[in-house]
N, C-alpha and C positions, 0 to 999 in steps of 0.2 A: 636569891633569885628563884630558886626552886620552889620556895614557899609562896612567893607571889604568883608564879605560874599555876601552881595547884589551886590557890585561892581563886584565881581568875577563871579556871576551868570549872570549879565547883559553882561559882556564882553564875556562870553562863548556863550551866545545866539547870540550875534552879530557876533562873529567869526564863529560859526557853520552855520549861515545863509549865510555868504559870501562864506564859503567853499562849501556848497551844490549848491549854485547858479553858481559858477564858474566851478564846475566839469561837470555839465550837458551840458554846451555849448561848452566846449573844446574837447569833445569826438567825434572825426571824425574817423570812421572806413573806411579807404580808400580801404581796402582789400575786403570788402563785396560788391558784385555787387548791383548796384542801380536798383530798379524795376520801369519800366516806366509804366505810365498809358496808357491803350488802349482806345483811343478816337474813337467814332463812327463818328466823323466829317471827317474821311478820305474818306467818301463816297460822299463828296460834288461834286466830279467830275462827278457824274452820272446825275446830273441835273434832267430833267423830264423823263429820260429813263426808270424808273421803275414805271410808272403810274399804280397805283392800286396794286402794288406788295408789300405785307406786309411780305414776307418771307425774314427775315434778313440773312439767310444763303446764299442767292444769291448775295453776294457782288461781284460787277463787272458785274452782269447780265444786259442786255440791251433789249429793246423792238424792236430794229432794228439793222441790220448788213449789211455791204456791202459784197456780196458773193465773195469769192476768192476760186478758185479750190484748193482742198487739205485741206482746213480748216475743223475742226470738232468742234461741239458744243453739249452741252446738252440743251434741251429745256424743259420748264415746262409751264403748263397751269392748274392751280388749278380748274378752272370751269369745264374743261373737265375731270380732274382727271389724267393728265399726269405729272409725276415728273421725271426729269432726263433722258428723252428719248434721244437717240443718233441721231444726225443729222450730216451727212458728205456732204460736197459740192463736187460733183463728177466733174462737168464741168460748165464753164461759157462761154457763147457765145453771145456777145452783151447784150441784155436785157433778155436772156433766161438762166435759171439756172436749172441744173439737180442735185437733192439731193437724198440721201438715208436716210430715217427716220425709225429707228428700223426695218430694213429689207424691207421696201417699197421704191422703186425707182420711183420718179416722175420728170417731167419736167414742170416748171412753167415759165412764162415770162410776163413782162409788155407789150411787143410788141405783145404777143399772148393773146389777150383779151379773147379768149375762155377758156384758162387754166391759169389764173393768181393767183388762190387761192389754198391753201393746206387745205383739209378738213379731219378731223379725222373720221374714220368709226368705230363706237362703236361696231358693231356686230362682227367684226373680228380683231379689234385693228390695222387695217392698215390705211394708209394715201393715199388719192387720189388727183390728180389735178382736179380742178373744175372751171367752168365758173362763171361769176358774178351772173347769175340767179340761179345757184346751190348754190352759197355762200349765197345769200339772203334767199333762201328757208331753209337753214340749218346753219344760222349765228352762232348759239351757238357752233357749232363744227368746225368753221374755226380756224385753227392753225396760219396761217400767209398768207400774200399776197406778191407777187413779184411786187415791185414798179419800177419806172424808175431807170436806172443805176445799175441794178442788186441788188437792195436793198431788202432784205427780212425783213418784218416788221410784228409786231403783228397786227391782224385784227382790234384791237382797234384804230389803226392809219389809217384805211382805209378811203377813201373819201366818201363812201356810208354810210349814217346814219344808215340804217337797219343793215348792217354788223358791223359797228363800235360799236353800242350799244348792239348788241346781242352777240358778241364774248367776250370771257374771255381774259385776258392779257396773252400773250405768251412771255416768256423771253428766251433769248439766252445767254448762258454762254460758252465762248471759253474754249476749253480743251487744 
């Protein structure tokens, strides 16, 4: 009788382990939606466009754009304290670009060496067009530069070392 009891216990243990192992793997709930993982690797297309920008909320932001009349952007520069300022490109004529930044309208251009920089004026919150000498004197407040082919770029990408190292990173995010 003892042998039969031990045999029955052993068989039930084996049967129950097979039963529990097979149940867990055959359970496919096709009706429940699958949740995808959100990888931050989708930002690989930005390359070096976000140099020095640690703000992860600016996905798609870049440090240079080609100006096209009618386009609008938000610009940010944490060193100056600007976050999400509105920039609209009013006109593009050759290498000259007219923009409106939070109410200030300026014209900058790579062909116009006298006014190829946009400088933030802290006293009244406006932006003004500036020459290279003005940009060197106030490098920490340079928002962007107008480079060849109507490219607006962060001053950290400027050719002049004083401006490049003194300015904070300005990012452009298309709206």
